[in-house]
N, C-alpha and C positions, 0 to 999 in steps of 0.2 A: 430592534431592527428598524422601527420607525425613525428613531433618532439617526441611525446610520443612513437611511434613505434621505433624511434631511441634511446629510453631509456633516453630522456632528462627529468631529475627529476623536473626541474623548470617548464617545460610545463605541466607535470602531476600535479604538485602542483596547478598551475593556473586552470586547468580543475577541480580538486577536490574542490577548493574553490568556483568555479562558479556553480558546478552541484551536489555536494554530499548531499545537503540538501533535495532534492526531494526524492531520494531513501530512505532516513531515514524517512521522513514524511510518505511515502507510507507504509513502513514496520511497523512503529509504529501504524498507523491506522488499518492496516490489522491484526497485531499480538497482539497488546495491551500490549506489553512488551518492555521496553526501551532497555534492554540488547540485546534482539533478534533483535530489530530494528537496533542497532549499528552493530551487526554482519552482518546483511543483507546488510547494507550500505557499510560496509568495503569489503564484498565479491563482491558486484557490482563494487566497485572501483578497486579491485584486478583484476577482469575480464577485466575491461577497460584497465588496464596496460598490462595484459597478451595478450589480443586479439587486441591490437592497430594496429598491422601489417596487420590484415585482414580488417580494416576499409575502407569503400568505401564512399567517399564524395557524396553528392547529396541525401542522404536519409533523414530521419526525424530529424536527429541531435543527438548529444551526450546525451542531456537531455532525449529525448524520448527513446533512446537505454537503458540508465541506468534505466529508469522507467520500461521498459519491463523486464529487468534482475531482478530488485528488486521485481516486481510483481510475476514473475515466482518463484523466490527463496521463497517468502512468501507462495505461493500456495503449493510448495513442503513441506515446514515446517508444514503447516496446514494439509496436507495429512498425513505426518509422525505422527503428534499428534493424528490424528484420528485412525491410525493403532495401535499405541502404547496403546492407551486407548480409549475404546468405550464411556467413560464418557465425559461429557462436561468439558472443561478446566475451572477451577474456575477463576472468575474475582478477580484480586488483589484489596484489599481495599485501598482506598486513605488514607494515613496516615497523610496528612497535616490537621491541624485544620482549620475549616471553620468558617467564621464570620456569624452571624445570617442572615444578608442580602443576603448572597450567598447560603444559604442552598437550597432554591427552585431551583435556577439555576443549582446547583451541582446535585440535584436529577434528573432533566431533562437530564443533560449531561450523568449521569450514566445510565439512561434508554436508551438513544440513543446508548451508548457504548454497553450495554448488548444486545440491539436489533441488532446492527451491528454484534456482535459476534455470534448471533443466525442464521444469514444468511448463506446459503451455500457459500463456498469459492469464487466461481466465481462471485456470486452476490455481495459479499462484495467488491471484487476487482473492479467491475464496479462502485459501489457507491463511493469508495475512489477516483478512478481516475477522475470521472466526477464531483463530488460535493466538495470533499476536495482539489483535485489537480487542479480543474477547467479546465480540458482538454476537448476539443471538443469530441463529440461522435466519430467522425472519428479518431481522434488521440488515444482515449482510445481503440477503436476497433482494431486499428493497433497494439497497445502495447499488447493487449490480443490475437492477431493473429486470429481475427474473422472478418467476413464481417460486414458491418455497420448494416444491417437489423437484423442479429443474435444478435449483441451487443445491439441494441435498444430494442429488445424483452427481452433480459436478464436484462437490466436496468429497464424495465417496471415491470417485475416479482419481481425484487429486491425492487422497490418502494412499490409495493402492499404488499409484505411480511413484509417490515418495518412498513408500516401503520398498518397492522393487528397485529403485535407483540406489537406495542405501544398502540393500542386500547385495546388489551387484558390486558396489564400491567396496564392501567389506570382503568380498571373495575375489576381487580382481585386483 
């Protein structure tokens, strides 16, 4: 990070290669849109470049910092979406042709994606960080700037809400 703060392009390239995938994955799972996910990942990396001089070693690390930045950027975008339109954001249809053997799996995946999109933003972030990014509850709580008990309560509510949404989808 000292090299990046000194504007060493090669050091930044190495950090980007090592760490840019996680902010992109978090953004894609939270936003459900590839272009927005790329924008969020690029913005997170831009902030790493811009703020490298303020970096203090000994914290959670570059990956955790980028994940926190990406999560916050996604939450901002989701709030902006809600302000712009009170309607649910329509889910994009998958345009790729599916083989007969994959239809059921794809339907289940689509139900989970729809259920994730129906969760409140903070609950969605908790699920993405814990189950998709496989972060510990402590690390995810830190990224979301919450204490561990509040995070675990949020995650419990998210799991209950997901279960309820999926049960209702199966019966409706």
